[in-house]
N, C-alpha and C positions, 0 to 999 in steps of 0.2 A: 766300241768294246774291243779289247785286245787280250790275247792269251799269253800268260806268263811262262808256264813251264815250257811252253813252246813260244815264249817271248813276251808274256803279259807284263806291262808296266803300269805303275800307279803314279800318283802325284808326288810321293815322297822320294827324294833323291837317295842314291846309294850313299852319298856322303853323310846325309842326315841319319840314315839307318846305321851306318858304321859308328856314329857317335854313341848310339845306344848299346854298342856291343864291344866297347873297349875293355880288354881284360889284361891280366898280368902275365908273368912269364912262367914257363914250366919246362923242366928238363926231362926229355924222353929219349930213350935209346932203344935200339933194336932188341937188346936183351930183355926189355920189359914187355915184349909182345905177349908172352905167356907168363902169368903169375908164377912166383917161385914157391917157397915153402909155405903151404897153407895148412890150416886145420888145427884142431885142439890137440894138445899133448896127450899122450896115452893115459896120464893119470888124472885128466880133467873129468870132473863129475859129469855124467850124462843126465843128471837131473837139473833142468834149466827152466827158464821162464817161457821162452818161445822157440819153437822149431820153425824155421823158414825153409821152404822148398823152392829152389830156383834162384840162380845168381845172375839173372839179367839185371837191368837197371832197377826194376821194381823191387826185387829181392834185396839187392845191394843197398838201396836207399832205406828200405824198411829196417834192415839189420843195423845199418849205421845209426839211424835215428833212435832205435830202441837201445842200442849200446850206449849212445850218448846220454840217454835217460837213466842209465844205471841198471838196465835189465840184462839178464843172462840169456844169451842167444847162441844158437847154432844155425848156420846157413849151409844146407845140403845141396850140392850141385852135381848133376849127372855127368856133365862134361869134364874134360881135363883143363878147363879154362873158365873164366868168368865172362860175362857180357851177353849171354843168350843170343838173340838175333842181331846183336852187334858183335862183329868179329874182325880181328885184324889179319892182315896179310902183308906180303912184301912184293913189290914190283919194281924191277930195274934198280934195286937198292934203296927204294923208298917205301916207307910204311904207308899202307893204304887200308881203307875199310872195304871189306868184302861183304859187309852187312850194312846196317843203317848208318847214314853219315850226314844227312842234311838237317838244317834247322832254320827257323824263321824268327823274325823280331817279336812275335807275340807268344813264342814258346818260352815263357818267362821262367819256368822252373828249371828247364835245361840250361838256359842262359845263366841263372843263378849258380848252378853247379859248376859250369865252365868258369865263371868268375871266382867262385870260392877256391877252386884248386889251381888258379893261375894259368889256365889254358888260353888259347887264342882262337879267334874266328877268322876265317878268310872268305871273301865274297866268291860266290859262284860266278864263273866267267860266262858272260852272255853278250859280248860285243861282237858285232858283225851280223851277217845274214844267217837265217835259219833255212833249212831245206824241209819242205813239206811234200810228202809223197802219198797221195790219196787217190784211190780208184784208178791207179795206173797213170796218173798225171803228176808231174813233178814241177814244183815252182820254188824259186828263191825269194824269200820275203824278209822284210826288215824284222829285227828282233822284237819290235813292239807290235807285231801283227800276227795274225793266225795263218796267213797264206791262203785263206778261203776267198773265193770270188764273191762278188757283191751280194748275190742271191743267198749263198750259203752263210755269209757273214751276217746278213739280216736275220736269218733263222737262228744263228748262234746267239745274237743279241737278245732276241725274243725269248727263246727257250731257256737260256741260262738265266735270264731275268726272272722267268717264272720259277725256276729252281730256287733262286735266291729268295723270292717271295714266300714260297712254301717252306723252305728250310728255316726261315726266320720265325715260323710259328711253332717250331719243335722245342718243347721244354727239355733242356739237356739232362736234367736229373730224372725225368720220367717221360721219355719220348712217346710211350704208349698212350699218354693222355692227350696228345695232339688232336685237334679237330680233324675228323676224317681219318683217324689213325688206322682203324680196321680196314677201311677201303684201300688206303695206300699200302698196307701191309700184305694185302692179298694179291697184289700185282707186282711183276718184276720191273726193274729199271728199263729193260728192253721193251716191254709192253707199253710202258708209259711213253717212251721216246717215239715209238711207232705211232702212237695216237696223237703226237704233237707235230710231226713233220713228215713230209714226203721227199724232202731234199736229200738226194743220195749222198752228196759230198758231206753235208753236215752230219747226216746219220753216221757215216763212216768215221768222221772226226770224233763225235761224241762216244762212239763205241770204243775207239782206241784210247780215248782219254780215260774211260772207265777201266779198261784193262790196265792202263798205266798206273792209275791211282790205287786200284784194289787188287791187282794181280788175279782177277777173276773176271768171268764173263758177265755182261749186263743181264743175261737171262737167269743168272744164278742167285741174284740177291733181291731182297725186298726193296721196294721204292721207299718205304718208311725208314728202313735202315739207312739207305742212301742219303735221304734228306737229313737224318740225324747226324750222319758222318760229316756232311758238308758243314752243318752248323757247328759241330764239335771242333772243326779245324778252320773256322772263320767263314770260308766260302769256297765255291767251286774254283774261282779264279786264283785265290790264294794257294789252294792246294796243288794246282797244276802249274804254278809259275816257277820261273828261275830268277826273277828280278829281286830287287832289294826288299820288297814287301812280302815275298812269297814264302811258302814252307820250305823251299829249296834255295833260299837266299844265301845261306852260308854253310861252310863246312868247318870242322874243327881242324886247325892246322896240324896238331899233333896226332890226329885221328880220333874219331869217336871211341874206338875201342880202347885207346890209351886212357881216355877219361874213365871208362869203366874199371880199368886196371888200377888207376890212381885211387878211386873210391875203395876198391877192394884192399888196397895196401893198408888203409886205416883200420880195417876190421879183419885182417887176414887170420888172426888167431881163432876167429869164430867160423871160418870157412872150411868145409870139407869137400874136396873135389872128388870126382869119380865115385859119387855116392848116390846113384839113382834111388829114389824112394819108391818102394813097392807097395807099402801099406801104411795107412794112418787109421788108428783106432782111437776112439774116445769114450770116456765115461764121465760121470759127474765130477770127478776130481782132476781130470786132465786128459792129455793126448799122448799117444805113443807112435813114433814114426820109425818104421823099419826100412833100412837101406842096405846097400852093398857093403857099407863100412860099419854096420852095427845098428843098434837101436838108441833112440833118445826119448826121454820122457819130459814133457813140458806142460805148462798150464794151458797154453794155446798153440795153435799151428797157423801159419800163413802159407798158402799155396800160391806161388807167383810164377806159374808156368803157363804157356799158351793154353787157352781154354780147351781146345779139342784134346790136348795131351793130358789135361788134369784128370780126365776120367779113366785114364789108363792105370792110375793108382787105385788100389783096392781100399775101400772105405768100410769101416766097421763102427757103427751101423752104416748101411748103404746110404748113398746120396738120395735126396729127394728126387722123385722122377722128373720134375720139371727141369732141374739142374742138368740131369743126364741128357734129357731130350734136347735142351739148348745146345749142349756141347756136340751132340750128334748132327745138329742142323746148323752149325756154325763152323764150317771147315776152314782150314788155313788156305790162304792164297798160294799160288804157285809162281815162283820166279827163280831165274838163274841170273846172277849178276856177273858180267864179263868185263874185264879190264885189259886195255891194250896200251903198251908203252912204245913211244917212238923217240928218235933222237931229238926231235923238236916238234912243237905244235904247228906243223906245216900248214894246216888249214887256215890259221890266223892270217898268214901272209896273203891268202887269197880273199880276205875279207869275210871269212866264215866264222861263225861262233862255235862251230862244232856240234851245235844242237840240230838234230834231225827228228822228224816225226813221220811215221809211216804206218799204214794199215796192212802192209804186206809182211808176211812172216819172214824171218822168225822173231824180229824185234820191233817194238814200237818206235825205237829211236836211240840216238846216241847223245852224249854230252861231254863237255870238256872239263876234266877235273885235274888239269896239269898243276903241279905244285908251283906256288908263286916264287919260291926261292931256288928254282932250278930251271935249266934250259930244256929239260926233256918235256915231251908232250904225253899226256895220258887221256885216252878216251874211255868212257864207260858206256855200258849198254845193259839193258835188261831184256831177257827172254821171258815173256809173261803169259799167264793164264794158260789157254789150251796149248800154246806153243811150248811153254815150259814143260807141260805134261808130256808132250811129244819128245822132248829132248832130255828130260831128267834121267839119270842113271846111265847115260851113254859116256864113252870115254871123252875126257876133256879135249883131246886132240881133234876129235870129230866136231865138237862145238867150235873150237878155234877156227878150223877151216871154214865152217859155215859162216861164222861171224866176220872173219877177215874178208871173205868174198863180198859180204854185205857192205862192209866199210868201203871197199874199193869201188863198189857201185855208186857210193855217195861222194867220196873224196878223191877218187882216182888212183893211179898205180902207186903213188908214194905210200899208200896205206897197206900195200901188199905184204910188207915185211916188218912187222912190229919187232922190236928188240926184246920184248918180253910179253907174256900173256898169263893171265890168271882168271879163274872163274870160281864161283861158289854156287854149287847146285843145292839150293835150299830144300827142295822137296826130298832129297836124298839124305839130308841131315836128320838122324833119327830122333834127336831131342828137340827138333823144331818142326820137321815135316812140312815146311813151307815158310813163306814170308810174303808180304810184310806183316799181315795180320789176318784175323779171321773175319768172315763176313756172314751176315745172317740171311738165311733162306726166307722166302715168304712165309708169313704166319707166325714167325718166332717172336718178333718184337712185342706183339700184343698178347702173347700167351705165356711164354717162358722167360722172356728177357728180364722180368722183375727179379729173378734170382741171381742176376749176374754179380751183384755186390752183397747179397744177403748172406750173412754168416750162417754156417751150418753147425749149430752147437758151438763148439770151441774152435772150429775151423773157419778162418777168414780168407778172403780172396783178394789177390792183387794181380797186376799185369795190365798192359796197355788197353786190352779189350774191356777192362772194367772201368776205365776213366771216362767220365762225361765230357771232359775237355781234352782235345787233341788225342782222341782215341785212335789207336793204330800207330802212333808216333812215339818216339823216345820220351818226349815231354809228357805224354800221357802215362807212360810207364812210371816215370818219376813221381808224378802226381798220385798215382795209385799206391806207390810205396809209402809216400808221406801220409796219405789217408789211412791206410791200414795200420801203420805204426801208431798213429793217434788213437785209433779204435782200441787196439790191444793194450797200449799203455794206460789208457783210461780204465780199462777193466782190471788190469793188474794193480793199479793204484787204489782200487776199491777194496782190495783184499785186506 
């Protein structure tokens, strides 16, 4: 057994995987980082078919599909940009993603979107040794190994095998119907891990993997939710990997945010930026959405914002209590994404992949996201879970010093002076309040989770948290946008 996000490899070669991901050309410039003139003209009727709230990938795809079907749509976005938890930045003159950026070969809806708009994929760099730093011990391991000693590796193989066996039993559309669902929903991931192993190194490794994947602590989430999430994204190994079969196998060359911008250009006349929705009311004839830019009346509404934020909107009549309870017990993860630019990827000359994993604060690890068409080197890192809570809201320069010191401890004095630095403090971002996604507390999956996709009258729900497949990922957001557009289009066609 080998671990991919920290080096896991499978039997499919990178060359074979790349054959699956061939895409066309796209012209992107720095000027397209933030969309330009958006929004309906002042004389456009505010009587429409569908009001959509939130211009992340879920809302963008829903709006695009409905507009292509000939429906009248407005897409209201609170921010001054599109993309949601996908956000663009610039580092040492290069466009970068300070939000979501990775994808894997089974994320077929995202791959289809990349292909449709002529964007390119680039493989995640993973050549060379990884650095594993656990319980105060540091080792250099091959990229296709975990770096665990033989005893801890044996525990990894056994326990992850059990996780795979259990997650395979989870019905994706109705995880609450799994055998032993209530039993698994009443205990946390940490409680289950402690019942499975006493190996200290393995326990530390699994805990940091959980923080890395969920940006939350193992004691915060239901085991049933954890098993569902693993099944939703193929498996534990796929979700934690950096190899050609993993969820982190590729990046979008032009950046993921530019892909969101490109989708938005197709529908820009329907988009209204800086229009946070404060209230959605409905009656037997339709819905009314109130925002900072005015009111819109439609036949249906689609809410495509992070689930915990969706209940900050006032609903008339009020939401069903189970829906509100679910949102209260499904908090956003906490993460700060940090990016460092250097004159060159100096670590590669030393035979290092740039991938590190550590259970010591403030970050679980680093990774190499250097552009393939440039000589500069870029390292990325995430401050996650409780560490992110400790560091959110502080000045960026404080985080820079903290993280540069950490890089130096791994890669030596050459890392001390990056030529540029950027970070994105997601818990401080008021229209996200965290990243990557939301996690369910114990007891929620078997009680309130059935409401996660259930329409509330004329209000329908989208967003990656509503997707049975690739929940928490961009691919899941796209799937949810496609699903909800189909739902609403079917209803409109019956009229």
